[in-house]
N, CA, C and O of each residue as an XYZ file, in Angstrom:
468
protein
N       0.671     -1.564      0.173
C       0.162     -0.413     -0.112
C       0.934      1.548      0.002
O       1.840      2.128      0.599
N       0.316      1.732     -0.562
C       1.421      2.991     -1.110
C       0.281      4.654     -0.595
O      -0.671      4.985     -1.301
N       0.709      5.512      0.804
C      -0.825      6.692      1.325
C       0.362      7.278      2.001
O       1.506      6.935      2.299
N      -0.514      8.443      2.124
C       0.034      9.689      2.706
C      -1.618      9.958      3.761
O      -2.795      9.673      3.541
N      -1.178     10.368      4.465
C      -2.123     10.470      5.271
C      -1.718     12.173      5.943
O      -0.951     12.577      6.817
N      -2.481     12.686      5.204
C      -2.174     14.733      5.573
C      -3.429     15.224      5.916
O      -4.554     14.724      5.917
N      -2.741     16.908      6.367
C      -3.718     17.973      6.431
C      -3.515     19.247      5.031
O      -2.481     19.812      4.675
N      -4.956     19.384      4.470
C      -5.081     19.902      3.184
C      -4.679     21.348      4.379
O      -3.708     22.024      4.040
N      -5.152     21.617      5.230
C      -5.418     23.261      5.422
C      -3.440     23.035      6.192
O      -3.201     24.085      6.790
N      -2.628     22.403      6.255
C      -1.255     22.415      7.190
C      -0.516     22.658      6.139
O      -0.453     21.830      5.230
N       0.213     23.923      6.092
C       1.163     24.203      5.089
C       2.177     23.491      5.515
O       2.785     23.202      4.485
N       2.646     23.102      6.275
C       3.941     22.444      6.009
C       3.567     21.089      5.202
O       4.475     20.670      4.485
N       2.075     20.166      5.216
C       1.818     18.995      4.363
C       1.997     19.476      3.414
O       2.861     18.937      2.722
N       1.280     20.784      2.819
C       1.035     21.125      1.251
C       3.091     21.435      0.522
O       3.711     21.021     -0.457
N       3.361     22.181      1.479
C       5.464     22.128      0.990
C       6.021     20.392      0.814
O       6.721     19.967     -0.105
N       5.545     19.703      1.828
C       6.379     18.073      1.853
C       5.700     17.506      0.761
O       6.260     17.154     -0.277
N       4.639     17.427      0.963
C       3.311     16.698     -0.495
C       4.281     17.629     -2.261
O       4.726     16.914     -3.159
N       4.361     18.973     -2.311
C       5.064     18.947     -3.186
C       6.365     18.589     -3.409
O       6.764     18.351     -4.549
N       7.151     18.518     -2.335
C       8.620     18.657     -2.102
C       8.730     17.112     -2.511
O       9.672     16.925     -3.282
N       7.966     15.897     -2.172
C       8.176     14.455     -2.236
C       7.378     13.851     -3.619
O       7.642     12.762     -4.128
N       6.245     14.896     -4.155
C       6.101     14.983     -5.151
C       5.578     13.262     -5.941
O       5.914     12.650     -6.954
N       4.876     13.083     -5.116
C       4.430     11.125     -4.902
C       3.390     10.605     -6.060
O       2.236     11.005     -6.213
N       4.145      9.521     -6.913
C       3.663      9.205     -8.077
C       2.630      9.257     -8.093
O       2.086      9.898     -7.195
N       1.773      8.576     -9.177
C      -0.301      8.835     -9.374
C      -0.312      7.154     -8.093
O      -1.205      6.857     -7.299
N       0.386      6.753     -8.235
C       0.007      5.227     -7.314
C      -0.365      5.323     -6.365
O      -1.225      4.503     -6.044
N       0.064      6.405     -5.318
C       0.227      6.752     -3.963
C      -1.335      7.552     -3.625
O      -1.442      8.708     -4.035
N      -2.148      7.122     -3.117
C      -3.448      7.683     -2.907
C      -3.466      8.478     -1.691
O      -3.085      7.959     -0.641
N      -3.881      9.719     -1.721
C      -4.116     10.496     -0.904
C      -4.970     10.313      0.026
O      -5.857      9.516     -0.278
N      -5.083     11.130      1.911
C      -6.187     10.936      3.068
C      -5.755     12.578      3.192
O      -4.600     13.003      3.174
N      -6.977     13.369      3.320
C      -6.772     14.256      3.631
C      -7.778     13.993      4.832
O      -8.995     14.120      4.700
N      -7.131     13.597      6.069
C      -7.503     13.334      7.297
C      -8.789     14.286      7.511
O      -9.899     13.755      7.502
N      -8.659     15.797      7.719
C     -10.116     16.428      8.263
C     -11.322     16.002      7.073
O     -12.470     16.444      7.109
N     -10.877     15.186      6.172
C     -12.284     15.363      5.186
C     -12.972     13.601      4.860
O     -13.982     13.289      4.228
N     -11.991     12.744      5.553
C     -12.077     11.524      5.199
C     -11.012     11.179      6.364
O      -9.783     11.246      6.328
N     -12.294     10.602      7.911
C     -11.311     10.572      8.838
C     -10.755      9.121      8.864
O     -11.157      8.177      8.184
N      -9.926      9.126      9.622
C      -8.638      8.071      9.801
C      -9.925      6.998     10.552
O     -10.794      7.293     11.372
N      -9.687      5.997     10.045
C     -10.717      4.543     10.276
C      -9.807      4.022     11.567
O      -8.577      4.067     11.543
N     -10.450      3.600     12.518
C      -9.441      2.388     14.290
C      -8.681      1.623     13.335
O      -7.494      1.509     13.641
N      -9.169      0.856     11.856
C      -8.429     -0.202     11.633
C      -6.994      0.690     11.193
O      -5.913      0.432     11.721
N      -7.146      1.688     10.231
C      -5.883      2.584      9.868
C      -4.798      2.953     10.777
O      -3.585      3.070     10.603
N      -5.810      3.155     12.130
C      -4.495      3.866     12.875
C      -3.838      2.277     13.476
O      -2.799      2.099     14.112
N      -4.645      1.464     13.109
C      -4.180      0.392     14.344
C      -2.974     -0.386     13.476
O      -2.092     -1.202     13.744
N      -3.347      0.190     12.514
C      -2.660     -0.753     11.024
C      -0.978      0.185     11.335
O       0.146     -0.270     11.548
N      -1.512      1.724     11.227
C       0.168      2.557     12.086
C       0.509      2.039     12.637
O       1.366      1.185     12.413
N      -0.119      2.366     13.871
C       0.512      1.906     14.786
C       1.693      0.409     15.295
O       2.641      0.160     16.040
N       0.796     -0.233     14.279
C       1.892     -1.988     14.060
C       3.471     -1.857     13.698
O       4.528     -2.433     13.959
N       2.742     -0.159     12.535
C       4.372     -0.431     11.796
C       5.324      0.394     12.719
O       6.515      0.113     12.854
N       4.573      1.651     13.469
C       5.615      2.477     13.990
C       6.242      2.128     15.725
O       7.141      2.496     16.482
N       5.142      1.232     15.689
C       5.704      0.861     17.219
C       4.754      1.226     18.281
O       4.610      0.330     19.112
N       3.803      2.699     18.562
C       3.455      2.447     19.072
C       2.388      3.932     18.505
O       2.625      4.705     17.578
N       1.146      3.919     19.506
C      -0.347      5.264     19.284
C       1.131      6.229     19.901
O       1.809      6.686     18.981
N       1.250      6.303     20.236
C       2.177      7.726     20.857
C       3.491      7.883     19.655
O       3.724      8.990     19.171
N       3.742      7.499     19.529
C       4.449      8.192     17.937
C       4.470      8.469     16.837
O       5.363      8.885     16.099
N       2.750      8.077     16.603
C       2.081      8.720     16.049
C       0.845     10.111     16.595
O      -0.157     10.638     16.113
N       1.426     10.206     17.487
C       0.650     11.545     18.441
C       1.758     12.706     18.116
O       2.986     12.635     18.112
N       0.540     14.219     17.740
C       1.650     15.330     18.047
C       0.873     15.676     19.445
O      -0.238     15.298     19.819
N       1.909     16.593     20.146
C       1.989     17.150     21.596
C       2.007     18.693     20.653
O       1.719     19.726     21.259
N       2.250     18.737     19.624
C       2.094     20.015     19.044
C       0.675     20.663     19.112
O       0.722     21.829     19.504
N      -0.370     20.273     18.874
C      -1.583     20.262     18.654
C      -2.224     21.507     19.820
O      -2.079     21.928     20.968
N      -2.833     21.656     18.851
C      -3.430     23.563     19.355
C      -3.910     22.529     20.963
O      -3.297     22.733     22.011
N      -5.090     21.438     20.877
C      -5.589     21.514     21.809
C      -5.727     20.597     23.124
O      -6.508     20.472     24.068
N      -3.837     19.695     22.382
C      -3.443     19.156     23.121
C      -2.660     20.385     24.758
O      -2.115     20.012     25.798
N      -2.961     21.755     24.278
C      -2.633     22.507     25.077
C      -3.480     23.205     25.715
O      -3.386     24.035     26.619
N      -4.283     22.788     25.160
C      -5.790     23.519     25.228
C      -6.450     22.596     26.526
O      -7.042     22.890     27.564
N      -6.004     21.290     25.862
C      -6.846     20.471     27.434
C      -5.556     20.463     28.557
O      -5.531     20.146     29.746
N      -5.021     20.713     28.089
C      -3.687     20.626     29.538
C      -3.697     19.099     29.606
O      -4.139     18.447     30.552
N      -3.179     18.630     28.533
C      -2.376     17.091     28.118
C      -1.665     16.964     28.857
O      -1.854     16.071     29.683
N      -0.422     17.835     28.941
C       1.130     17.834     29.487
C       1.174     17.104     30.838
O       2.074     16.428     31.337
N       0.319     17.330     31.153
C      -0.002     17.437     32.831
C      -0.551     15.807     33.341
O      -0.240     15.426     34.470
N      -1.317     14.969     32.490
C      -1.654     14.148     32.570
C      -0.845     12.823     32.038
O      -0.962     12.839     30.813
N      -0.167     11.822     32.391
C       0.420     10.674     31.980
C      -0.475      9.659     31.548
O      -1.181      8.925     32.239
N      -0.315      9.731     29.928
C      -1.418      9.224     28.846
C      -0.973      7.495     28.724
O       0.136      6.979     28.869
N      -2.123      6.950     28.446
C      -1.219      5.541     28.041
C      -1.623      5.401     26.395
O      -2.460      6.079     25.800
N      -0.856      4.420     25.895
C      -1.308      3.719     24.846
C      -3.094      3.974     24.284
O      -3.533      4.290     23.178
N      -3.612      3.753     25.250
C      -4.803      3.606     25.053
C      -5.655      5.585     25.201
O      -6.701      5.987     24.692
N      -5.136      5.978     25.656
C      -5.264      7.403     25.470
C      -5.057      7.901     24.267
O      -5.841      8.548     23.574
N      -3.625      7.474     23.972
C      -2.995      8.888     22.839
C      -4.109      7.359     21.703
O      -5.089      7.269     22.443
N      -4.284      6.703     20.948
C      -5.238      6.568     20.742
C      -7.164      7.050     20.723
O      -7.921      7.094     19.753
N      -7.242      7.130     21.120
C      -8.441      7.569     21.618
C      -8.152      9.032     21.000
O      -8.672      9.369     19.936
N      -7.293      9.879     21.726
C      -7.217     11.025     21.016
C      -6.879     11.494     19.409
O      -7.214     12.425     18.677
N      -5.944     10.186     19.298
C      -5.920     10.666     17.525
C      -7.935     10.088     17.015
O      -8.607     10.587     16.113
N      -8.313      9.087     17.866
C      -9.773      8.780     16.600
C     -10.626     10.109     16.507
O     -11.286     10.547     15.565
N     -10.335     10.782     18.192
C     -10.941     11.220     18.380
C     -11.199     13.337     18.001
O     -12.052     14.162     18.331
N     -10.101     13.372     17.295
C      -9.227     14.746     16.676
C      -8.571     14.828     15.982
O      -7.359     14.891     16.191
N      -9.375     14.876     14.350
C      -7.610     14.527     13.861
C      -6.074     15.745     13.476
O      -5.244     16.081     12.632
N      -6.524     15.943     14.686
C      -5.159     17.327     14.915
C      -4.094     16.532     15.366
O      -2.895     16.659     15.119
N      -4.875     15.397     16.304
C      -3.888     14.160     17.041
C      -2.540     13.634     15.856
O      -1.327     13.844     15.849
N      -2.953     13.296     15.444
C      -2.120     12.763     14.477
C      -0.780     13.753     14.036
O      -0.980     14.849     13.513
N       0.396     13.316     14.267
C       1.364     13.661     13.946
C       1.222     13.662     12.311
O       0.633     12.760     11.716
N       1.860     14.834     11.626
C       2.008     14.319      9.926
C       3.076     14.822      9.083
O       4.192     14.846      9.603
N       2.952     15.268      7.772
C       2.102     13.432      7.160
C       2.742     12.333      7.667
O       3.906     12.136      8.016
N       1.325     11.359      7.627
C       2.192      9.758      7.554
C       2.063      9.451      6.247
O       1.174      9.768      5.457
N       3.417      8.552      6.038
C       3.639      8.452      4.667
C       3.646      6.411      5.305
O       4.014      5.841      6.331
N       3.035      5.982      4.021
C       3.254      4.445      3.557
C       3.344      3.662      2.961
O       2.458      3.126      2.296
N       5.191      3.204      3.096
C       5.107      2.506      1.786
C       5.524      1.270      1.643
O       6.707      0.934      1.690
N       4.000      0.079      1.350
C       3.750     -1.407      2.009
C       4.237     -1.491      3.338
O       3.831     -0.547      4.017
N       5.164     -2.506      4.118
C       5.262     -2.252      5.363
C       6.144     -1.013      5.551
O       7.165     -1.393      6.126
N       6.179     -0.090      5.385
C       7.588      1.113      6.096
C       6.447      2.163      6.236
O       5.446      2.436      5.574
N       7.110      2.712      7.562
C       5.693      4.254      7.540
C       7.257      5.090      7.786
O       8.418      4.726      7.968
N       6.598      6.286      7.682
C       7.484      7.458      7.785
C       6.129      8.722      8.450
O       5.127      9.121      7.856
N       6.687      9.122     10.042
C       6.029     10.293     10.387
C       6.456     11.468     10.915
O       7.525     11.672     11.490
N       5.572     12.235     10.695
C       5.610     13.799     10.774
C       6.413     14.432      9.690
O       6.310     14.169      8.492
N       7.295     15.369     10.282
C       7.579     16.633      8.988
C       9.555     17.310      9.394
O      10.167     18.335      9.094
N       9.853     16.235     10.068
C      11.831     15.919      9.632
C      11.972     16.435      8.802
O      11.177     16.467      7.862
N      13.589     17.323      8.896
C      14.035     17.101      7.704
C      14.472     16.019      7.136
O      14.614     15.910      5.918
N      14.903     14.474      8.586
C      15.410     13.522      8.245
C      14.391     13.324      8.007
O      14.046     13.752      6.906
N      13.457     12.686      8.728
C      12.376     11.726      8.069
C      11.645     12.171      6.371
O      12.103     11.500      5.447
N      10.823     12.992      6.083
C      10.742     13.483      4.422
C      11.983     13.081      4.029
O      11.983     12.080      3.312
N      13.284     13.679      4.344
C      14.546     12.885      3.261
C      14.244     11.318      2.747
O      14.254     10.977      1.564
N      13.960     10.387      3.953
C      14.531      9.184      3.731
C      12.883      8.595      3.186
O      12.683      7.392      3.019
N      12.091      9.360      3.017
C      10.648      8.851      2.600
C      10.531      9.565      1.214
O       9.657      9.191      0.432
N      11.607     10.845      0.798
C      11.464     11.306     -0.254
C      12.503      9.893     -1.275
O      12.289      9.554     -2.439
N      13.439      9.419     -0.455
C      14.881      8.586     -1.523
C      13.664      6.751     -1.769
O      13.552      5.914     -2.665
N      13.018      6.966     -0.345
C      12.384      5.446     -0.608
C      11.027      5.697     -1.635
O      10.504      4.611     -1.885
N      10.389      6.745     -2.232
C       9.411      7.044     -3.192
C      10.077      6.934     -4.728
O       9.618      6.386     -5.731
N      11.332      7.664     -4.531
C      12.016      7.634     -5.966
C      13.210      6.577     -5.798
O      14.334      6.999     -6.071
N      13.081      5.232     -5.373
C      13.891      4.191     -5.837
C      13.058      3.129     -6.146
O      13.531      2.079     -6.580
C-alpha cells in the first residue's frame, strides 16, 4: 500500500507533498475530510511501534486540554487521535510495510528517497 495521510489546511503538509511529488499510485487521504478509521490507525501503530509515536504533542488541543499534565497511556493516545484529526502527527507516509511519521527533515528525506527508488 502506498498512502499519505495529510491535512489539506496545513502549510507544512502542502510543502512536503510538493517536495515529495508522490507518483500517481499513491493514495492521498486528507484526514480532515476523510476520517482515519480505527483499522487504519491500528495498522499505523503496528508499523510505527506505538500510538504515542503517531501523536502530535504540538497540537493546539494538546495545550488547551492541558494534556501535558496527564500521564497518557497508549489507549489514551489512540482515543485522542481517533477523536480529533489534529492529534495525528503529520504527514504519515505508508510505503508497503514502511512508515514515515512527521515532518522532520530526516523523515521527509528518507521518505523521498524511498519514493524515488
